[in-house]
C-alpha positions as CSV (number, residue, x, y, z in Angstrom):
1,M,172.1,313.2,275.1
2,S,170.8,309.9,276.5
3,K,172.7,306.7,276.2
4,Q,171.5,303.9,274.0
5,R,169.9,301.0,275.9
6,V,170.3,297.5,274.4
7,I,169.1,294.7,276.6
8,I,169.8,291.1,275.5
9,L,167.9,288.3,277.2
10,E,169.7,284.9,276.8
11,G,168.8,281.4,277.9
12,T,167.3,278.1,276.7
13,E,163.8,277.6,275.5
14,R,160.9,278.1,277.8
15,T,162.7,279.9,280.6
16,G,160.7,283.1,280.4
17,K,162.8,285.4,278.2
18,T,159.8,286.5,276.2
19,N,157.7,287.2,279.3
20,I,160.5,289.1,280.9
21,A,161.1,291.1,277.7
22,A,157.4,292.0,277.6
23,G,157.5,293.3,281.2
24,L,160.7,295.3,280.6
25,S,159.3,296.7,277.4
26,A,156.2,297.9,279.1
27,R,158.1,299.4,282.1
28,L,160.9,301.0,280.1
29,N,159.1,301.8,276.9
30,I,161.6,300.0,274.8
31,P,160.6,297.9,271.8
32,I,161.3,294.1,271.7
33,F,163.0,292.5,268.7
34,K,162.8,288.7,268.3
35,A,164.1,287.4,264.9
36,Q,161.4,285.1,263.7
37,V,163.7,283.9,260.9
38,Q,166.1,282.3,263.4
39,K,163.7,279.5,264.2
40,K,163.5,278.7,260.5
41,F,167.3,278.1,260.5
42,F,167.5,276.4,263.9
43,M,164.6,274.0,263.1
44,G,164.5,273.7,259.3
45,D,166.8,274.5,256.5
46,R,170.2,274.6,258.2
47,S,172.1,275.2,255.0
48,Q,171.4,278.9,255.4
49,F,172.3,279.1,259.1
50,L,175.9,280.3,258.7
51,P,175.1,282.9,256.1
52,F,172.3,284.2,258.4
53,L,174.6,284.3,261.4
54,R,177.4,286.0,259.4
55,F,175.3,288.6,257.6
56,G,171.8,288.9,259.1
57,E,172.9,289.2,262.7
58,T,175.8,291.6,262.0
59,T,173.5,293.8,260.0
60,L,171.3,294.2,263.1
61,A,174.4,295.2,265.1
62,D,175.3,297.8,262.4
63,F,171.7,299.1,262.5
64,L,171.8,299.5,266.3
65,E,175.3,301.2,266.2
66,Q,174.3,303.6,263.5
67,T,170.9,304.6,264.8
68,G,171.4,304.5,268.6
69,T,168.0,302.8,268.8
70,D,167.0,301.3,272.2
71,V,165.9,297.7,272.0
72,I,165.3,294.6,274.0
73,L,166.7,291.5,272.1
74,D,164.9,288.3,272.9
75,R,168.0,286.1,272.3
76,N,171.0,286.8,270.3
77,W,174.6,285.6,269.7
78,P,175.5,284.1,273.1
79,S,173.0,281.3,272.6
80,E,174.8,280.3,269.4
81,I,178.0,279.6,271.4
82,V,176.1,277.0,273.6
83,Y,173.9,275.6,270.8
84,S,176.8,275.0,268.4
85,E,178.6,273.0,271.0
86,H,175.5,271.0,272.1
87,F,174.3,270.2,268.5
88,K,177.9,269.7,267.2
89,R,177.2,272.1,264.3
90,P,179.6,274.4,262.6
91,T,179.5,278.1,263.6
92,D,181.4,281.3,263.1
93,A,183.4,282.1,266.2
94,D,184.4,285.5,264.8
95,V,180.7,286.5,264.7
96,V,179.6,285.1,268.1
97,A,182.7,285.9,270.1
């Protein structure tokens, strides 16, 4: 039985994460997941940000654990630690820690 491969690319905007993900995906034959809804909550309606972080992101983790699916994640929880500090916004440390 092979081990699950989960690769998380982290970093600020415009540093090449998506390009690196595409190259890794082609080389390793692993799909890329980039949550499009995250941008909506980062840039738009922030009232739904904490519920998304608490439930949407943890649902993804449950899915990966239960299915053993390989995936390349183009950004995930570690960014939230930095961004919540920078933008002085509330976050859920239990989810991102």
